[in-house]
N, C-alpha and C positions, 0 to 999 in steps of 0.2 A: 314371737308372738304365741303361737300355738305349739304345745308340745306334742310331738307325734312319736308313737311307738315305732321302732325300726321295723321295716317290712321284712318278713322272713323270705329267704330265697327258696326256690324250688327244691334245691338239694336238701335243705333242712326239713321240709315237709315230707319228703319221701323217706327220711330216716326216722320219722316219728312212728311209734308203735301204734298201730290201729287195731282195734279188736276185730277178730274174725268171728262173724256171726254165722251160726249154723242155719242152713237153709235146706228145704226139701223141694224136690221137683214134683209137680202135679200136672197130670194131663187134664186139660179143661175143654169145655165147650162154652163158648161165650156168644150170647145173642146180643147184638147192638140194635140200634134203631133201624139199621139198613142191612146188616149182614149177620151171618153166623160164622164164628171162627173156631177152629179146632187147632189146638197146639199145646204147648207146655209153658207153665210159669213156675217161678221159684218164690217160695214164701219163706219168711223169716220167723213167723210166729207159728204157733201150733194149729191155728184154724184159718181157713181161707177167708172167712168173714172178717177176722181181726186184721188180716193183711190188707183187705180192701179198705177198711175204715181207718187204719192207722196212718199217721203221717200226713204231710201236706202235699204229697205227690199227686199230681192230676193224671198221671199216665201209668199204664201198666205195661211191662215188657212181656211179649209173648214170643217163644222160640218155636221153630219147626211149625209155622202157622200156615194153615189152609183156610182161605176165605171163600165162603159159599154165599150165593144169593139167598135171600129169605123166601122169595117167591118160587124157588126151585124150577124156574123156567129154563129153556135151553140156553146154553152159554156157547154159541157157536164161535165167538171170537177168540176163545182160549184154546190154543193147540195142545196145552198140557192137561186139559180137562179129562177126567176119567171116563166120561160118557157124553156123547153128543145129544142123548135123549133128554138131558137136564137132570137126571137122577144121579146124585153123588158128583155132579160136575162142579168143580170149584172155579172161582174167578181167577185167583192167582195164589201162588204159594211163595213164602218168604222164610228165610232162616231166622230173621229177626223182624218183629213188627211191634209197634208201639200203639196202644189203644188208649183213648181218652176215657177215663173212668166215668165221666158224666153221661156217656152214651151207652153204657152197658145196661141192658134190661134184665138179663138173667145170666148166671154163670153156674156151672156145675163142674165138679172135679173129682178125679179118682187118683189115688196114690198108686203108681205103676207097679211097685213090688207087691202091694197088698191086693190089687185088683179090686178094691171095694170103694164105694162112694165115700167122699170125704165129709166129715161131720162139720 
């Protein structure tokens, strides 16, 4: 009845040549509607803004992430927090964190090797 194309097996997919995209690591501070996140992201384009606006991805991967409260109040429940007074105390730390782009209020970044703000 219907002609179907044969399905490719997973070994054929792994043998296909995929382009290697150059990417840069950027240290970022992200403010969401509820938290502030400090960590690193990898972008494929030259500009952070282009990376945020391109594609249909709803989420952004952040590595070496520390999540801080916006109100800077005491965070007594976190034994890993750097301060019990609330200053510089983080809620939690993760090697990998996924952030929904819809909840990002502000984002700023610096290129680690250059140590200057990203344009």
